[in-house]
DSSP file (Angstrom, degrees, kcal/mol; ACC not computed):
  #  RESIDUE AA STRUCTURE BP1 BP2  ACC     N-H-->O    O-->H-N    N-H-->O    O-->H-N    TCO  KAPPA ALPHA  PHI   PSI    X-CA   Y-CA   Z-CA
    1    1 A M              0   0    0      0, 0.0     2,-0.2     0, 0.0     0, 0.0   0.000 360.0 360.0 360.0 122.6    5.1   15.3   25.6
    2    2 A S        -     0   0    0      2,-0.0     2,-0.7     1,-0.0     0, 0.0  -0.573 360.0-141.6 -84.8 146.8    3.7   17.0   22.5
    3    3 A N        -     0   0    0     -2,-0.2     2,-1.1     3,-0.0     3,-0.1  -0.919  10.6-168.5-110.0 113.7    1.1   15.2   20.5
    4    4 A D        -     0   0    0     -2,-0.7     3,-0.2     1,-0.2    53,-0.0  -0.818   5.2-168.5 -95.6  94.8    1.3   15.5   16.8
    5    5 A K        -     0   0    0     -2,-1.1    10,-0.3     1,-0.2    -1,-0.2   0.599  57.9 -77.4 -63.4  -6.8   -2.1   14.1   15.9
    6    6 A G        -     0   0    0      8,-0.1     2,-0.4    51,-0.1    -1,-0.2  -0.090  34.4-111.1 123.9 140.6   -0.9   14.1   12.4
    7    7 A K        -     0   0    0     -3,-0.2     2,-0.1    -2,-0.1     5,-0.1  -0.847  46.4-101.7 -97.2 138.5   -0.2   16.3    9.5
    8    8 A A  S    S+     0   0    0     -2,-0.4     2,-0.3     3,-0.1    -2,-0.1  -0.389  77.7  95.3 -59.0 130.9   -2.5   15.8    6.6
    9    9 A G  S >  S-     0   0    0     -2,-0.1     3,-1.8     3,-0.0    -2,-0.0  -0.879  78.4 -43.9 161.3 169.3   -0.6   13.8    4.0
   10   10 A K  T 3  S+     0   0    0     -2,-0.3     0, 0.0     1,-0.3     0, 0.0  -0.283 120.9  18.3 -57.5 133.9    0.1   10.5    2.6
   11   11 A G  T 3  S+     0   0    0      1,-0.3    -1,-0.3     0, 0.0     2,-0.1   0.494  82.4 157.4  85.8   3.9    0.7    7.8    5.2
   12   12 A Y    <   -     0   0    0     -3,-1.8    26,-0.4    -5,-0.1    -1,-0.3  -0.409  15.6-178.1 -64.0 133.8   -0.9    9.7    8.1
   13   13 A E        -     0   0    0     -2,-0.1    24,-0.0    24,-0.1    40,-0.0  -0.999  30.7-109.7-131.1 136.0   -2.1    7.5   10.9
   14   14 A P        -     0   0    0      0, 0.0    -8,-0.1     0, 0.0    -9,-0.1  -0.304  41.6-100.0 -61.0 147.0   -3.9    8.7   14.1
   15   15 A D    >   -     0   0    0    -10,-0.3     3,-1.2     1,-0.2    13,-0.1  -0.574  26.8-152.2 -69.2 117.4   -1.9    8.5   17.2
   16   16 A P  T 3  S+     0   0    0      0, 0.0    -1,-0.2     0, 0.0    16,-0.0   0.683  94.5  51.5 -67.8 -14.8   -3.0    5.3   19.0
   17   17 A N  T 3  S+     0   0    0      2,-0.1     2,-0.2    -3,-0.0    -2,-0.1   0.516  86.0 102.0 -98.0  -6.4   -2.1    6.9   22.4
   18   18 A F  S <  S-     0   0    0     -3,-1.2     2,-1.4     1,-0.1   -15,-0.0  -0.563  76.0-125.4 -79.9 142.6   -4.0   10.1   21.9
   19   19 A N        +     0   0    0     -2,-0.2     3,-0.1     5,-0.0    -1,-0.1  -0.657  39.5 175.7 -90.2  84.4   -7.3   10.4   23.7
   20   20 A Y        -     0   0    0     -2,-1.4    36,-0.1     1,-0.2    40,-0.0  -0.185  45.4 -70.6 -73.4 176.2   -9.7   11.3   20.9
   21   21 A N     >  -     0   0    0      1,-0.1     4,-2.7    39,-0.1     5,-0.2  -0.248  57.3 -97.5 -63.2 164.1  -13.4   11.6   21.5
   22   22 A D  H  > S+     0   0    0      1,-0.2     4,-2.1     2,-0.2     5,-0.1   0.852 122.5  50.9 -56.0 -40.3  -15.2    8.3   22.2
   23   23 A T  H  > S+     0   0    0      2,-0.2     4,-2.4     1,-0.2    -1,-0.2   0.934 113.0  44.2 -66.3 -46.0  -16.4    7.8   18.6
   24   24 A L  H  > S+     0   0    0      1,-0.2     4,-2.8     2,-0.2    -2,-0.2   0.874 111.0  54.8 -67.4 -36.3  -12.9    8.4   17.1
   25   25 A N  H  X S+     0   0    0     -4,-2.7     4,-2.5     2,-0.2    -1,-0.2   0.914 109.8  47.7 -59.8 -41.4  -11.3    6.2   19.7
   26   26 A R  H  X S+     0   0    0     -4,-2.1     4,-2.6    -5,-0.2     5,-0.2   0.917 112.0  48.6 -66.2 -44.1  -13.8    3.4   18.7
   27   27 A I  H  X S+     0   0    0     -4,-2.4     4,-2.4     1,-0.2    -2,-0.2   0.937 113.4  47.8 -60.1 -46.1  -13.0    3.9   15.0
   28   28 A N  H  X S+     0   0    0     -4,-2.8     4,-2.7     2,-0.2     5,-0.2   0.902 110.8  51.7 -62.0 -42.1   -9.3    3.8   15.7
   29   29 A Q  H  X S+     0   0    0     -4,-2.5     4,-2.6     1,-0.2    -2,-0.2   0.940 112.4  44.6 -60.3 -48.8   -9.7    0.7   17.8
   30   30 A L  H  X S+     0   0    0     -4,-2.6     4,-1.3     1,-0.2    -1,-0.2   0.873 113.6  51.1 -65.4 -36.9  -11.6   -1.2   15.1
   31   31 A R  H  X>S+     0   0    0     -4,-2.4     5,-2.5    -5,-0.2     4,-0.6   0.926 112.4  45.2 -65.0 -45.7   -9.2    0.0   12.4
   32   32 A I  H ><5S+     0   0    0     -4,-2.7     3,-1.0     1,-0.2    -2,-0.2   0.895 107.8  57.8 -66.6 -41.0   -6.1   -1.1   14.4
   33   33 A E  H 3<5S+     0   0    0     -4,-2.6    -1,-0.2     1,-0.3    -2,-0.2   0.850 110.7  44.2 -57.2 -34.1   -7.7   -4.5   15.3
   34   34 A R  H 3<5S-     0   0    0     -4,-1.3    -1,-0.3    -5,-0.2    -2,-0.2   0.559 112.2-120.9 -87.3  -9.0   -8.1   -5.2   11.6
   35   35 A G  T <<5 +     0   0    0     -3,-1.0     2,-0.3    -4,-0.6    -3,-0.2   0.787  61.0 152.4  73.5  27.5   -4.6   -4.0   10.8
   36   36 A W      < -     0   0    0     -5,-2.5    -1,-0.2    -6,-0.2     2,-0.1  -0.662  40.4-137.4 -94.5 145.1   -6.0   -1.3    8.5
   37   37 A S     >  -     0   0    0     -2,-0.3     4,-2.3     1,-0.1     5,-0.2  -0.439  33.3-106.2 -82.4 169.0   -4.5    2.0    7.6
   38   38 A V  H  > S+     0   0    0    -26,-0.4     4,-2.7     1,-0.2     5,-0.2   0.886 123.8  56.4 -62.4 -37.7   -6.6    5.1    7.4
   39   39 A Y  H  > S+     0   0    0      2,-0.2     4,-2.2   -27,-0.2    -1,-0.2   0.920 107.3  47.1 -60.2 -44.8   -6.3    4.8    3.6
   40   40 A R  H  > S+     0   0    0      2,-0.2     4,-2.8     1,-0.2     5,-0.2   0.925 112.0  49.7 -65.1 -44.3   -7.7    1.3    3.6
   41   41 A L  H  X S+     0   0    0     -4,-2.3     4,-2.5     1,-0.2    -2,-0.2   0.924 110.2  51.4 -59.7 -43.7  -10.6    2.3    5.9
   42   42 A A  H  X>S+     0   0    0     -4,-2.7     5,-2.6     1,-0.2     4,-0.6   0.917 112.0  46.7 -59.7 -43.2  -11.4    5.2    3.6
   43   43 A A  H ><5S+     0   0    0     -4,-2.2     3,-0.7     1,-0.2    -2,-0.2   0.921 114.1  46.8 -65.4 -43.6  -11.4    2.9    0.6
   44   44 A M  H 3<5S+     0   0    0     -4,-2.8    -1,-0.2     1,-0.2    -2,-0.2   0.830 116.5  44.9 -67.6 -31.8  -13.6    0.3    2.3
   45   45 A A  H 3<5S-     0   0    0     -4,-2.5    -1,-0.2    -5,-0.2    -2,-0.2   0.470 108.6-123.5 -90.6  -3.1  -16.0    3.0    3.6
   46   46 A D  T <<5 +     0   0    0     -3,-0.7    -3,-0.2    -4,-0.6    -4,-0.1   0.937  68.6 129.7  57.3  48.5  -16.1    4.8    0.2
   47   47 A L      < -     0   0    0     -5,-2.6    -1,-0.2    -6,-0.1     2,-0.2  -0.930  68.4 -96.4-126.3 151.8  -14.9    8.1    1.8
   48   48 A P    >>  -     0   0    0      0, 0.0     4,-1.3     0, 0.0     3,-0.8  -0.487  29.5-132.5 -65.1 137.4  -12.2   10.5    0.9
   49   49 A E  H 3> S+     0   0    0      1,-0.2     4,-2.6     2,-0.2     5,-0.2   0.880 106.7  60.6 -57.9 -37.6   -9.1    9.7    2.9
   50   50 A S  H 3> S+     0   0    0      1,-0.2     4,-2.5     2,-0.2    -1,-0.2   0.835  98.7  57.5 -61.4 -32.3   -8.7   13.4    3.7
   51   51 A S  H <> S+     0   0    0     -3,-0.8     4,-1.8     2,-0.2    -1,-0.2   0.925 109.9  42.9 -64.6 -43.7  -12.2   13.3    5.4
   52   52 A L  H  X S+     0   0    0     -4,-1.3     4,-1.9     2,-0.2     5,-0.2   0.928 113.4  51.7 -68.1 -43.8  -11.0   10.7    7.8
   53   53 A R  H  X S+     0   0    0     -4,-2.6     4,-3.1     1,-0.2    -2,-0.2   0.923 110.1  50.1 -57.2 -43.5   -7.7   12.3    8.4
   54   54 A N  H  X S+     0   0    0     -4,-2.5     4,-2.4     1,-0.2     6,-0.3   0.861 104.2  57.9 -66.7 -35.3   -9.4   15.6    9.2
   55   55 A L  H  X>S+     0   0    0     -4,-1.8     5,-2.2     1,-0.2     4,-0.7   0.947 115.1  37.2 -56.4 -47.5  -11.8   13.9   11.7
   56   56 A F  H  <5S+     0   0    0     -4,-1.9     3,-0.4     3,-0.2    -2,-0.2   0.913 114.8  53.8 -72.2 -42.9   -8.8   12.8   13.7
   57   57 A R  H  <5S+     0   0    0     -4,-3.1    -1,-0.2     1,-0.2    -2,-0.2   0.877 121.0  32.1 -59.7 -37.8   -6.7   15.9   13.1
   58   58 A R  H  <5S-     0   0    0     -4,-2.4    -1,-0.2    -5,-0.2    -2,-0.2   0.465 104.2-126.7 -98.2  -3.2   -9.5   18.1   14.4
   59   59 A N  T  <5 +     0   0    0     -4,-0.7     2,-0.2    -3,-0.4    -3,-0.2   0.906  52.7 165.1  56.6  44.1  -10.9   15.5   16.9
   60   60 A N      < -     0   0    0     -5,-2.2    -1,-0.2    -6,-0.3   -39,-0.1  -0.614  42.4-115.8 -92.4 149.5  -14.3   16.0   15.3
   61   61 A E        -     0   0    0     -2,-0.2     2,-0.1   -38,-0.1    -1,-0.0  -0.691  35.9-121.9 -76.5 131.7  -17.4   13.8   15.8
   62   62 A P        -     0   0    0      0, 0.0    -1,-0.0     0, 0.0     2,-0.0  -0.432  27.2-108.8 -71.2 152.4  -18.3   12.2   12.4
   63   63 A T     >  -     0   0    0      1,-0.1     4,-2.8    -2,-0.1     5,-0.2  -0.321  32.0-105.7 -70.8 164.1  -21.8   12.8   11.1
   64   64 A I  H  > S+     0   0    0      1,-0.2     4,-2.7     2,-0.2     5,-0.2   0.924 121.4  51.0 -59.9 -45.5  -24.3    9.9   11.2
   65   65 A P  H  > S+     0   0    0      0, 0.0     4,-1.9     0, 0.0    -1,-0.2   0.911 112.8  46.6 -60.1 -39.0  -24.0    9.4    7.4
   66   66 A T  H  > S+     0   0    0      2,-0.2     4,-2.3     1,-0.2    -2,-0.2   0.918 112.1  50.1 -66.0 -42.8  -20.2    9.3    7.6
   67   67 A L  H  X S+     0   0    0     -4,-2.8     4,-2.8     1,-0.2    -1,-0.2   0.875 107.7  54.0 -64.6 -37.1  -20.4    6.9   10.6
   68   68 A R  H  X S+     0   0    0     -4,-2.7     4,-2.7     2,-0.2    -1,-0.2   0.923 109.1  48.6 -60.9 -43.4  -22.8    4.7    8.6
   69   69 A K  H  X S+     0   0    0     -4,-1.9     4,-2.5     2,-0.2    -2,-0.2   0.908 111.1  50.2 -63.3 -41.1  -20.2    4.5    5.8
   70   70 A I  H  X S+     0   0    0     -4,-2.3     4,-2.1     2,-0.2    -2,-0.2   0.932 111.3  48.3 -62.6 -45.4  -17.5    3.7    8.2
   71   71 A C  H  X>S+     0   0    0     -4,-2.8     5,-2.6     1,-0.2     4,-1.2   0.913 110.5  51.3 -61.9 -42.0  -19.5    0.9    9.8
   72   72 A N  H  <5S+     0   0    0     -4,-2.7     3,-0.4     1,-0.2    -1,-0.2   0.906 108.1  53.0 -60.3 -40.5  -20.3   -0.4    6.3
   73   73 A G  H  <5S+     0   0    0     -4,-2.5    -1,-0.2     1,-0.2    -2,-0.2   0.886 111.4  45.1 -60.7 -39.4  -16.6   -0.4    5.6
   74   74 A F  H  <5S-     0   0    0     -4,-2.1    -1,-0.2    -5,-0.1    -2,-0.2   0.649 114.0-120.6 -76.9 -15.1  -16.0   -2.4    8.7
   75   75 A G  T  <5S+     0   0    0     -4,-1.2    15,-0.3    -3,-0.4     2,-0.3   0.824  74.0 114.7  77.2  32.0  -18.8   -4.7    7.9
   76   76 A I      < -     0   0    0     -5,-2.6    -1,-0.3    -6,-0.1     2,-0.2  -0.834  64.5-113.6-128.5 167.3  -20.7   -4.0   11.1
   77   77 A R     >  -     0   0    0     -2,-0.3     4,-2.0    -3,-0.1     3,-0.4  -0.629  31.2-111.7 -95.6 159.1  -24.0   -2.3   12.1
   78   78 A L  H  > S+     0   0    0      1,-0.2     4,-2.3    -2,-0.2     5,-0.2   0.884 118.9  58.7 -55.8 -38.9  -24.3    1.0   14.0
   79   79 A Q  H  > S+     0   0    0      1,-0.2     4,-1.4     2,-0.2    -1,-0.2   0.889 106.7  47.2 -59.5 -38.4  -25.7   -1.0   16.9
   80   80 A E  H  4 S+     0   0    0     -3,-0.4    -1,-0.2     2,-0.2    -2,-0.2   0.878 108.3  55.8 -70.3 -36.5  -22.5   -3.1   17.0
   81   81 A F  H  < S+     0   0    0     -4,-2.0    -2,-0.2     1,-0.2    -1,-0.2   0.921 119.1  31.5 -60.0 -44.5  -20.3    0.0   16.8
   82   82 A F  H  < S+     0   0    0     -4,-2.3    -1,-0.2    -5,-0.1    -2,-0.2   0.582 103.4  98.1 -91.8 -10.7  -22.0    1.5   19.9
   83   83 A G     <  -     0   0    0     -4,-1.4     4,-0.1    -5,-0.2    -3,-0.0  -0.250  69.8-135.5 -78.9 165.4  -22.7   -1.7   21.7
   84   84 A D  S    S+     0   0    0      2,-0.1    -1,-0.1    -2,-0.0     3,-0.1   0.575  74.9 101.9 -92.3 -13.0  -20.7   -3.4   24.5
   85   85 A E  S    S-     0   0    0      1,-0.1    -2,-0.1     3,-0.0     3,-0.0  -0.392  87.2 -95.8 -71.7 148.6  -21.0   -6.8   23.0
   86   86 A P        -     0   0    0      0, 0.0     2,-0.4     0, 0.0    -1,-0.1  -0.371  45.1-110.9 -61.0 143.3  -18.0   -8.2   21.1
   87   87 A I        -     0   0    0     -3,-0.1     2,-0.7    -4,-0.1   -11,-0.0  -0.636  21.2-131.5 -81.7 128.8  -18.4   -7.6   17.4
   88   88 A E        -     0   0    0     -2,-0.4     2,-0.6     1,-0.0    -1,-0.1  -0.705  23.0-135.5 -78.2 117.1  -18.9  -10.7   15.3
   89   89 A V        -     0   0    0     -2,-0.7     2,-0.4   -13,-0.0   -14,-0.1  -0.649  23.5-166.4 -79.4 119.9  -16.4  -10.5   12.5
   90   90 A R        -     0   0    0     -2,-0.6     2,-0.9   -15,-0.3     3,-0.1  -0.886  23.8-122.6-108.2 137.0  -18.2  -11.4    9.3
   91   91 A E        +     0   0    0     -2,-0.4     3,-0.1     1,-0.2   -16,-0.1  -0.684  34.7 171.2 -76.2 111.4  -16.3  -12.1    6.1
   92   92 A V        +     0   0    0     -2,-0.9     2,-0.4     1,-0.1    -1,-0.2   0.766  62.9  45.9 -90.4 -30.2  -17.7   -9.6    3.7
   93   93 A Y  S    S-     0   0    0     -3,-0.1    -1,-0.1     2,-0.0     0, 0.0  -0.882  78.7-125.0-119.9 145.6  -15.2  -10.3    1.0
   94   94 A S     >  -     0   0    0     -2,-0.4     4,-2.5     1,-0.1     5,-0.2  -0.338  39.9-100.5 -74.2 165.9  -13.9  -13.5   -0.5
   95   95 A P  H  > S+     0   0    0      0, 0.0     4,-2.2     0, 0.0     5,-0.1   0.884 126.8  51.0 -56.9 -37.8  -10.1  -14.1   -0.6
   96   96 A D  H  > S+     0   0    0      2,-0.2     4,-2.3     1,-0.2     5,-0.2   0.893 108.4  51.8 -66.6 -38.3  -10.1  -13.0   -4.3
   97   97 A D  H  > S+     0   0    0      2,-0.2     4,-2.5     1,-0.2    -1,-0.2   0.934 111.0  47.6 -60.8 -46.0  -12.0   -9.9   -3.4
   98   98 A K  H  X S+     0   0    0     -4,-2.5     4,-2.8     1,-0.2    -2,-0.2   0.893 110.6  51.5 -63.7 -40.0   -9.5   -9.0   -0.7
   99   99 A K  H  X S+     0   0    0     -4,-2.2     4,-2.3    -5,-0.2    -1,-0.2   0.917 111.2  48.1 -62.8 -42.7   -6.6   -9.6   -3.1
  100  100 A L  H  X S+     0   0    0     -4,-2.3     4,-2.6     2,-0.2    -2,-0.2   0.911 112.5  48.4 -64.5 -42.9   -8.1   -7.4   -5.7
  101  101 A I  H  X S+     0   0    0     -4,-2.5     4,-2.6     2,-0.2    -2,-0.2   0.933 111.5  49.8 -63.2 -46.3   -8.8   -4.6   -3.1
  102  102 A D  H  X S+     0   0    0     -4,-2.8     4,-0.9     1,-0.2    -2,-0.2   0.908 113.1  46.3 -60.4 -42.0   -5.2   -4.8   -1.7
  103  103 A R  H >< S+     0   0    0     -4,-2.3     3,-0.6    -5,-0.2     4,-0.4   0.911 111.5  51.6 -67.5 -41.1   -3.7   -4.6   -5.2
  104  104 A F  H >< S+     0   0    0     -4,-2.6     3,-1.6     1,-0.2    -2,-0.2   0.917 106.9  54.0 -60.1 -43.1   -6.0   -1.7   -6.1
  105  105 A L  H 3< S+     0   0    0     -4,-2.6    -1,-0.2     1,-0.3    -2,-0.2   0.728 102.6  58.4 -65.9 -21.2   -4.9    0.2   -3.0
  106  106 A S  T << S+     0   0    0     -4,-0.9    -1,-0.3    -3,-0.6    -2,-0.2   0.553  89.7  94.8 -85.2  -6.8   -1.3   -0.2   -4.0
  107  107 A L  S <  S-     0   0    0     -3,-1.6     2,-0.1    -4,-0.4    -3,-0.0  -0.456  77.2-117.8 -82.2 154.8   -1.8    1.6   -7.3
  108  108 A D     >  -     0   0    0     -2,-0.1     4,-2.4     1,-0.1     5,-0.2  -0.394  38.8 -95.1 -81.8 172.3   -1.2    5.3   -7.9
  109  109 A D  H  > S+     0   0    0      1,-0.2     4,-2.3     2,-0.2     5,-0.2   0.868 124.4  51.0 -58.6 -40.9   -4.1    7.6   -8.9
  110  110 A S  H  > S+     0   0    0      1,-0.2     4,-2.1     2,-0.2    -1,-0.2   0.919 111.3  47.8 -63.9 -43.8   -3.4    7.3  -12.6
  111  111 A Q  H  > S+     0   0    0      1,-0.2     4,-2.6     2,-0.2    -2,-0.2   0.883 110.0  53.3 -65.0 -38.2   -3.3    3.5  -12.5
  112  112 A K  H  X S+     0   0    0     -4,-2.4     4,-2.7     2,-0.2     5,-0.2   0.927 108.1  49.8 -62.8 -44.2   -6.5    3.4  -10.5
  113  113 A R  H  X S+     0   0    0     -4,-2.3     4,-2.2     1,-0.2    -1,-0.2   0.913 112.2  48.0 -61.4 -42.0   -8.3    5.5  -13.1
  114  114 A R  H  X S+     0   0    0     -4,-2.1     4,-2.3     2,-0.2    -1,-0.2   0.911 112.3  48.7 -65.0 -41.9   -7.1    3.3  -15.9
  115  115 A L  H  X S+     0   0    0     -4,-2.6     4,-2.6     2,-0.2    -2,-0.2   0.914 111.0  49.7 -65.2 -41.8   -8.1    0.2  -14.0
  116  116 A L  H  X S+     0   0    0     -4,-2.7     4,-2.5     2,-0.2    -1,-0.2   0.892 110.3  51.1 -63.6 -38.6  -11.6    1.6  -13.3
  117  117 A G  H  X S+     0   0    0     -4,-2.2     4,-2.2    -5,-0.2    -1,-0.2   0.905 109.7  50.0 -62.9 -41.2  -11.9    2.5  -17.0
  118  118 A Y  H  X S+     0   0    0     -4,-2.3     4,-2.3     2,-0.2    -2,-0.2   0.922 110.3  49.9 -62.4 -44.4  -11.0   -1.1  -17.9
  119  119 A C  H  X S+     0   0    0     -4,-2.6     4,-2.4     1,-0.2    -2,-0.2   0.908 108.6  52.6 -61.7 -42.2  -13.5   -2.5  -15.5
  120  120 A D  H  X S+     0   0    0     -4,-2.5     4,-2.1     1,-0.2    -1,-0.2   0.916 109.2  50.3 -59.0 -42.4  -16.2   -0.2  -17.0
  121  121 A G  H  X S+     0   0    0     -4,-2.2     4,-2.0     1,-0.2    -2,-0.2   0.899 109.0  51.2 -62.8 -41.1  -15.3   -1.5  -20.4
  122  122 A L  H  X S+     0   0    0     -4,-2.3     4,-1.5     1,-0.2    -1,-0.2   0.906 109.9  49.8 -62.6 -41.1  -15.6   -5.1  -19.2
  123  123 A L  H  X S+     0   0    0     -4,-2.4     4,-1.6     1,-0.2    -1,-0.2   0.878 108.8  51.9 -66.8 -37.1  -19.0   -4.4  -17.7
  124  124 A K  H  < S+     0   0    0     -4,-2.1    -1,-0.2     1,-0.2    -2,-0.2   0.870 108.2  51.9 -66.8 -36.0  -20.2   -2.8  -21.0
  125  125 A L  H  < S+     0   0    0     -4,-2.0     4,-0.4     1,-0.2    -1,-0.2   0.846 109.9  50.4 -65.9 -32.6  -19.1   -5.9  -22.9
  126  126 A K  H >X S+     0   0    0     -4,-1.5     4,-1.0     1,-0.2     3,-0.9   0.827  93.2  75.7 -75.8 -32.7  -21.0   -8.1  -20.6
  127  127 A E  H >X S+     0   0    0     -4,-1.6     3,-0.9     1,-0.2     4,-0.8   0.856  89.9  52.6 -53.5 -47.4  -24.4   -6.2  -20.7
  128  128 A P  H 34 S+     0   0    0      0, 0.0     3,-0.4     0, 0.0    -1,-0.2   0.839 109.6  50.9 -61.3 -29.8  -25.6   -7.4  -24.2
  129  129 A Y  H X4 S+     0   0    0     -3,-0.9     3,-1.0    -4,-0.4    -2,-0.2   0.713  97.4  67.2 -80.1 -20.5  -25.1  -11.0  -23.2
  130  130 A E  H << S+     0   0    0     -4,-1.0    -1,-0.2    -3,-0.9    -3,-0.1   0.780  95.7  56.7 -70.4 -25.3  -27.1  -10.7  -19.9
  131  131 A N  T 3<        0   0    0     -4,-0.8    -1,-0.2    -3,-0.4    -2,-0.2   0.492 360.0 360.0 -85.4  -3.0  -30.3  -10.1  -21.9
  132  132 A Q    <         0   0    0     -3,-1.0    -1,-0.2    -4,-0.1    -2,-0.1   0.466 360.0 360.0 -87.7 360.0  -30.1  -13.3  -23.8
């Protein structure tokens, strides 16, 4: 049985049956438990999606800074990532935050840039009033 660990590209998901290194297996397990795509994890961890895809494609160990970002994306500490204790799932985002993130993730790159520009404009409008 051949294992296509995935070709880099839109919609790539690591093979849940492939025996990656322990760290990648753990990342994959936590991602699947949450029902997240690689794209969603990348967005939550503030990492390029291609970086995560390449970790799995090459079966590479992530660096500590990358792993910290991944843990932050999951809303857990490094100790929880490597520990044997069950992870306490903490709600990091409100329902409105999650709705906004889900909608943002469904946009194409051009739409995301426009939305971010709009948000920047909203924040600039708000600044003068914060000092009063």
